[in-house]
C-alpha positions, 0 to 999 in steps of 0.5 A, a space after each residue: 904199497 910205496 910210501 913217500 916220507 916228507 920232511 915237512 918244514 924242509 920242503 916248506 922252505 924249499 918250495 916257496 909256498 907260504 900262507 897269506 896269514 902272518 904272525 901267530 898263525 902264519 906257520 899253521 897257514 903256510 903248512 896248509 898252503 904247502 899241503 894244499 899245493 902238494 895234495 894238487 900235485 900228487 892227486 890220487 896218490 895223496 894217501 901214499 904220502 906222509 909229512 912229518 913236521 917238527 912240533 916239540 915246541 908246538 902249542 898245546 891242542 895241536 894234534 899228533 896225526 891228521 889227514 889233509 886231503 888224503 895226505 897223512 901228516 904226523 907232528 913230532 910232539 914227542 921227539 926233539 925234531 922231525 928227523 928223529 921221527 922220521 929215522 924211527 919210521 925208517 928203523 921200524 919199517 919192515 920193507 924200507 926199500 918201498 919208502 922215499 924219503 923227501 929232504 935236503 937234510 944230509 942226515 935223513 938221506 943217509 938214514 934212508 940209505 943205510 936202510 935201503 930206502 930211496 932219498 931225493 932232495 926236496 927240490 928235486 921232488 917238487 920239480 918232478 911233481 910240478 913237470 907237466 905230465 903228458 896225457 895219453 891220447 887214446 887216438 895216438 896209436 890209431 892210424 891216420 884215416 885213408 883217402 878215397 882212392 886208398 879205400 878202393 885200392 885195398 878193397 881190390 887188393 884184398 878181394 873185397 870189391 863187391 862189384 
């Protein structure tokens, strides 16, 4: 199963998605707004997305891991930054080729490529998610209905004329 590993605050700044709350709760509000936005875009594939946010200076009480609308969210509490945790995840992964790292950070892009993982910029990943998808039309492959004269022609052609 593939995993999309997202540098959370990097994507937040690239996205232009910010919460309505300012001040002490502003960052939490913006994280939630971003996670809601991405959850809407990824739909059922949310469990294959893991956000990592910086949290070295986070207030007490912030959990280490949560799930938000199916998206896994980890806070890098015991690390100097989210990049360090993302690099550790890459190093410990048995099949790094199944991972795509989303970040504009060159350090993370290089770490991903060194391990054989894919790397995409936050801007490109969001642009791809936001691009309208064509919904398959179940009748698209169906030939057009024949006109009245055509039906009689084909009946005669195949010997189906019952009269």
